N, CA, C and O atoms as a GROMACS GRO file, in nm:
protein
  272
    1MET      N    1   0.018   1.254   1.246
    1MET     CA    2  -0.061   1.289   1.301
    1MET      C    3  -0.202   1.289   1.116
    1MET      O    4  -0.207   1.347   1.007
    2PHE      N    5  -0.274   1.197   1.184
    2PHE     CA    6  -0.402   1.140   1.094
    2PHE      C    7  -0.477   1.126   1.157
    2PHE      O    8  -0.496   1.089   1.273
    3THR      N    9  -0.575   1.186   1.000
    3THR     CA   10  -0.774   1.159   0.994
    3THR      C   11  -0.864   1.097   0.970
    3THR      O   12  -0.984   1.122   0.952
    4GLY      N   13  -0.755   0.937   0.968
    4GLY     CA   14  -0.872   0.854   0.952
    4GLY      C   15  -0.821   0.729   0.961
    4GLY      O   16  -0.705   0.717   1.001
    5VAL      N   17  -0.915   0.586   0.917
    5VAL     CA   18  -0.834   0.420   1.007
    5VAL      C   19  -0.910   0.374   0.940
    5VAL      O   20  -1.028   0.407   0.936
    6LYS      N   21  -0.830   0.245   0.843
    6LYS     CA   22  -0.836   0.194   0.771
    6LYS      C   23  -0.861   0.030   0.832
    6LYS      O   24  -0.790  -0.022   0.747
    7VAL      N   25  -0.900  -0.066   0.900
    7VAL     CA   26  -0.881  -0.198   0.907
    7VAL      C   27  -0.877  -0.309   0.823
    7VAL      O   28  -0.955  -0.283   0.731
    8PHE      N   29  -0.838  -0.396   0.809
    8PHE     CA   30  -0.786  -0.509   0.747
    8PHE      C   31  -0.792  -0.628   0.792
    8PHE      O   32  -0.680  -0.663   0.830
    9SER      N   33  -0.915  -0.752   0.814
    9SER     CA   34  -0.864  -0.834   0.896
    9SER      C   35  -0.929  -0.977   0.761
    9SER      O   36  -1.003  -0.962   0.663
   10ALA      N   37  -0.846  -1.130   0.826
   10ALA     CA   38  -0.892  -1.200   0.779
   10ALA      C   39  -0.840  -1.281   0.875
   10ALA      O   40  -0.741  -1.263   0.946
   11THR      N   41  -0.946  -1.408   0.868
   11THR     CA   42  -0.933  -1.507   0.940
   11THR      C   43  -0.943  -1.627   0.880
   11THR      O   44  -0.851  -1.707   0.896
   12LYS      N   45  -1.074  -1.668   0.786
   12LYS     CA   46  -1.043  -1.759   0.711
   12LYS      C   47  -0.893  -1.761   0.568
   12LYS      O   48  -0.830  -1.667   0.519
   13ALA      N   49  -0.886  -1.915   0.543
   13ALA     CA   50  -0.773  -1.907   0.471
   13ALA      C   51  -0.752  -1.869   0.327
   13ALA      O   52  -0.642  -1.844   0.279
   14LYS      N   53  -0.906  -1.865   0.240
   14LYS     CA   54  -0.921  -1.755   0.156
   14LYS      C   55  -0.862  -1.616   0.150
   14LYS      O   56  -0.762  -1.576   0.091
   15GLU      N   57  -0.973  -1.535   0.247
   15GLU     CA   58  -0.951  -1.453   0.314
   15GLU      C   59  -0.784  -1.436   0.303
   15GLU      O   60  -0.725  -1.422   0.196
   16ARG      N   61  -0.727  -1.440   0.421
   16ARG     CA   62  -0.585  -1.426   0.375
   16ARG      C   63  -0.471  -1.446   0.279
   16ARG      O   64  -0.353  -1.414   0.271
   17GLU      N   65  -0.554  -1.510   0.215
   17GLU     CA   66  -0.474  -1.515   0.044
   17GLU      C   67  -0.509  -1.427  -0.023
   17GLU      O   68  -0.431  -1.387  -0.110
   18GLU      N   69  -0.629  -1.370  -0.008
   18GLU     CA   70  -0.641  -1.222  -0.086
   18GLU      C   71  -0.658  -1.082   0.051
   18GLU      O   72  -0.727  -0.980   0.055
   19LEU      N   73  -0.577  -1.130   0.131
   19LEU     CA   74  -0.596  -0.955   0.244
   19LEU      C   75  -0.467  -0.881   0.148
   19LEU      O   76  -0.526  -0.779   0.112
   20GLY      N   77  -0.381  -0.875   0.108
   20GLY     CA   78  -0.337  -0.811   0.019
   20GLY      C   79  -0.361  -0.747  -0.116
   20GLY      O   80  -0.356  -0.625  -0.132
   21GLU      N   81  -0.394  -0.860  -0.240
   21GLU     CA   82  -0.505  -0.738  -0.332
   21GLU      C   83  -0.611  -0.691  -0.273
   21GLU      O   84  -0.677  -0.622  -0.351
   22ASN      N   85  -0.681  -0.702  -0.110
   22ASN     CA   86  -0.801  -0.623  -0.112
   22ASN      C   87  -0.683  -0.480  -0.097
   22ASN      O   88  -0.684  -0.377  -0.164
   23VAL      N   89  -0.590  -0.518   0.009
   23VAL     CA   90  -0.515  -0.331   0.046
   23VAL      C   91  -0.466  -0.300  -0.065
   23VAL      O   92  -0.424  -0.186  -0.084
   24THR      N   93  -0.462  -0.404  -0.168
   24THR     CA   94  -0.356  -0.296  -0.287
   24THR      C   95  -0.471  -0.200  -0.301
   24THR      O   96  -0.452  -0.080  -0.279
   25ARG      N   97  -0.650  -0.267  -0.356
   25ARG     CA   98  -0.751  -0.237  -0.409
   25ARG      C   99  -0.821  -0.124  -0.341
   25ARG      O  100  -0.903  -0.061  -0.407
   26TRP      N  101  -0.798  -0.090  -0.217
   26TRP     CA  102  -0.830  -0.006  -0.194
   26TRP      C  103  -0.756   0.111  -0.173
   26TRP      O  104  -0.823   0.212  -0.196
   27MET      N  105  -0.591   0.143  -0.125
   27MET     CA  106  -0.492   0.221  -0.191
   27MET      C  107  -0.497   0.309  -0.263
   27MET      O  108  -0.489   0.431  -0.247
   28LYS      N  109  -0.524   0.196  -0.414
   28LYS     CA  110  -0.568   0.244  -0.550
   28LYS      C  111  -0.641   0.314  -0.563
   28LYS      O  112  -0.620   0.433  -0.587
   29SER      N  113  -0.776   0.248  -0.547
   29SER     CA  114  -0.907   0.374  -0.530
   29SER      C  115  -0.943   0.471  -0.393
   29SER      O  116  -1.048   0.523  -0.357
   30ASN      N  117  -0.810   0.468  -0.337
   30ASN     CA  118  -0.808   0.584  -0.206
   30ASN      C  119  -0.695   0.684  -0.266
   30ASN      O  120  -0.655   0.758  -0.176
   31SER      N  121  -0.614   0.718  -0.427
   31SER     CA  122  -0.459   0.758  -0.364
   31SER      C  123  -0.496   0.811  -0.330
   31SER      O  124  -0.515   0.769  -0.216
   32ASP      N  125  -0.572   0.984  -0.348
   32ASP     CA  126  -0.588   1.096  -0.259
   32ASP      C  127  -0.558   1.059  -0.110
   32ASP      O  128  -0.571   1.153  -0.032
   33LEU      N  129  -0.516   0.926  -0.048
   33LEU     CA  130  -0.495   0.933   0.085
   33LEU      C  131  -0.350   0.971   0.132
   33LEU      O  132  -0.272   0.990   0.038
   34GLU      N  133  -0.313   0.981   0.225
   34GLU     CA  134  -0.193   0.964   0.264
   34GLU      C  135  -0.101   0.902   0.432
   34GLU      O  136  -0.074   0.951   0.542
   35ILE      N  137  -0.078   0.754   0.351
   35ILE     CA  138  -0.072   0.627   0.472
   35ILE      C  139   0.014   0.697   0.556
   35ILE      O  140   0.111   0.725   0.484
   36VAL      N  141   0.029   0.729   0.640
   36VAL     CA  142   0.124   0.775   0.807
   36VAL      C  143   0.193   0.689   0.916
   36VAL      O  144   0.277   0.718   1.001
   37ASP      N  145   0.112   0.536   0.874
   37ASP     CA  146   0.125   0.435   0.928
   37ASP      C  147   0.104   0.295   1.006
   37ASP      O  148   0.020   0.296   1.096
   38ARG      N  149   0.139   0.235   0.992
   38ARG     CA  150   0.036   0.081   1.011
   38ARG      C  151   0.027  -0.013   1.110
   38ARG      O  152   0.088   0.023   1.211
   39VAL      N  153   0.000  -0.069   1.114
   39VAL     CA  154   0.014  -0.199   1.255
   39VAL      C  155   0.004  -0.331   1.199
   39VAL      O  156  -0.085  -0.332   1.113
   40VAL      N  157   0.059  -0.441   1.212
   40VAL     CA  158   0.037  -0.501   1.137
   40VAL      C  159   0.029  -0.635   1.282
   40VAL      O  160   0.119  -0.639   1.366
   41ALA      N  161  -0.074  -0.720   1.288
   41ALA     CA  162  -0.090  -0.793   1.413
   41ALA      C  163  -0.140  -0.949   1.318
   41ALA      O  164  -0.180  -0.963   1.203
   42GLN      N  165  -0.106  -1.083   1.470
   42GLN     CA  166  -0.175  -1.203   1.417
   42GLN      C  167  -0.165  -1.241   1.513
   42GLN      O  168  -0.066  -1.229   1.584
   43SER      N  169  -0.279  -1.303   1.543
   43SER     CA  170  -0.380  -1.384   1.672
   43SER      C  171  -0.395  -1.547   1.609
   43SER      O  172  -0.422  -1.579   1.493
   44SER      N  173  -0.372  -1.625   1.716
   44SER     CA  174  -0.392  -1.742   1.651
   44SER      C  175  -0.474  -1.828   1.814
   44SER      O  176  -0.454  -1.774   1.923
   45ASP      N  177  -0.534  -1.921   1.808
   45ASP     CA  178  -0.583  -2.042   1.882
   45ASP      C  179  -0.535  -2.158   1.833
   45ASP      O  180  -0.420  -2.148   1.789
   46ASN      N  181  -0.603  -2.305   1.822
   46ASN     CA  182  -0.613  -2.408   1.742
   46ASN      C  183  -0.652  -2.451   1.643
   46ASN      O  184  -0.626  -2.550   1.574
   47GLU      N  185  -0.766  -2.311   1.635
   47GLU     CA  186  -0.788  -2.395   1.495
   47GLU      C  187  -0.781  -2.241   1.422
   47GLU      O  188  -0.668  -2.244   1.373
   48PHE      N  189  -0.826  -2.140   1.395
   48PHE     CA  190  -0.733  -2.001   1.364
   48PHE      C  191  -0.633  -1.880   1.388
   48PHE      O  192  -0.581  -1.825   1.484
   49HIS      N  193  -0.634  -1.866   1.221
   49HIS     CA  194  -0.513  -1.778   1.268
   49HIS      C  195  -0.575  -1.638   1.184
   49HIS      O  196  -0.638  -1.643   1.078
   50CYS      N  197  -0.552  -1.557   1.234
   50CYS     CA  198  -0.610  -1.403   1.211
   50CYS      C  199  -0.525  -1.362   1.185
   50CYS      O  200  -0.422  -1.409   1.233
   51TYR      N  201  -0.517  -1.246   1.087
   51TYR     CA  202  -0.409  -1.148   1.032
   51TYR      C  203  -0.532  -0.972   1.016
   51TYR      O  204  -0.636  -0.935   0.963
   52THR      N  205  -0.421  -0.921   1.104
   52THR     CA  206  -0.501  -0.768   1.065
   52THR      C  207  -0.417  -0.682   1.009
   52THR      O  208  -0.295  -0.686   0.994
   53LEU      N  209  -0.494  -0.608   0.983
   53LEU     CA  210  -0.370  -0.474   0.909
   53LEU      C  211  -0.472  -0.313   0.904
   53LEU      O  212  -0.569  -0.273   0.840
   54VAL      N  213  -0.395  -0.266   0.995
   54VAL     CA  214  -0.446  -0.099   1.064
   54VAL      C  215  -0.377  -0.032   1.017
   54VAL      O  216  -0.264  -0.011   1.060
   55LEU      N  217  -0.443   0.035   0.881
   55LEU     CA  218  -0.386   0.151   0.791
   55LEU      C  219  -0.408   0.304   0.869
   55LEU      O  220  -0.526   0.326   0.896
   56PHE      N  221  -0.303   0.419   0.913
   56PHE     CA  222  -0.372   0.541   0.958
   56PHE      C  223  -0.313   0.581   0.835
   56PHE      O  224  -0.233   0.536   0.753
   57TYR      N  225  -0.420   0.736   0.862
   57TYR     CA  226  -0.407   0.809   0.703
   57TYR      C  227  -0.426   0.950   0.735
   57TYR      O  228  -0.437   0.978   0.854
   58ARG      N  229  -0.432   1.030   0.660
   58ARG     CA  230  -0.480   1.165   0.666
   58ARG      C  231  -0.509   1.182   0.539
   58ARG      O  232  -0.458   1.101   0.462
   59HIS      N  233  -0.574   1.261   0.498
   59HIS     CA  234  -0.639   1.291   0.360
   59HIS      C  235  -0.557   1.392   0.310
   59HIS      O  236  -0.500   1.475   0.382
   60GLY      N  237  -0.549   1.385   0.159
   60GLY     CA  238  -0.464   1.441   0.086
   60GLY      C  239  -0.332   1.481   0.152
   60GLY      O  240  -0.298   1.550   0.248
   61LYS      N  241  -0.236   1.360  -0.004
   61LYS     CA  242  -0.077   1.336  -0.003
   61LYS      C  243  -0.058   1.512   0.002
   61LYS      O  244  -0.123   1.610  -0.035
   62GLN      N  245   0.020   1.495   0.045
   62GLN     CA  246   0.179   1.593   0.106
   62GLN      C  247   0.249   1.621  -0.057
   62GLN      O  248   0.280   1.529  -0.133
   63GLN      N  249   0.260   1.730  -0.080
   63GLN     CA  250   0.316   1.747  -0.232
   63GLN      C  251   0.472   1.791  -0.118
   63GLN      O  252   0.491   1.842  -0.008
   64PRO      N  253   0.575   1.718  -0.260
   64PRO     CA  254   0.694   1.748  -0.201
   64PRO      C  255   0.753   1.884  -0.205
   64PRO      O  256   0.700   1.952  -0.293
   65PRO      N  257   0.845   1.946  -0.140
   65PRO     CA  258   0.929   2.095  -0.160
   65PRO      C  259   0.935   2.139  -0.244
   65PRO      O  260   0.967   2.049  -0.322
   66SER      N  261   0.922   2.269  -0.323
   66SER     CA  262   0.965   2.284  -0.469
   66SER      C  263   1.051   2.257  -0.492
   66SER      O  264   1.110   2.182  -0.414
   67GLN      N  265   1.116   2.300  -0.613
   67GLN     CA  266   1.366   2.296  -0.608
   67GLN      C  267   1.285   2.447  -0.616
   67GLN      O  268   1.173   2.494  -0.641
   68PRO      N  269   1.441   2.494  -0.573
   68PRO     CA  270   1.464   2.678  -0.616
   68PRO      C  271   1.478   2.641  -0.802
   68PRO      O  272   1.494   2.732  -0.882
   0.00000   0.00000   0.00000
């Protein structure tokens, strides 16, 4: 189950080059979120290539069970 969605999309070459850094920066600044699923898509036509990354998350990372 998820409580939120974050979409990253890039069409221009410079945006595509920076996409990974943008995702990493967002994840670091939202470290209290737990990513529970993701969808990666690519679409293109004769001129443009678009990458889309969709992150599904929930608030509050679950703590691992304590060891006895």
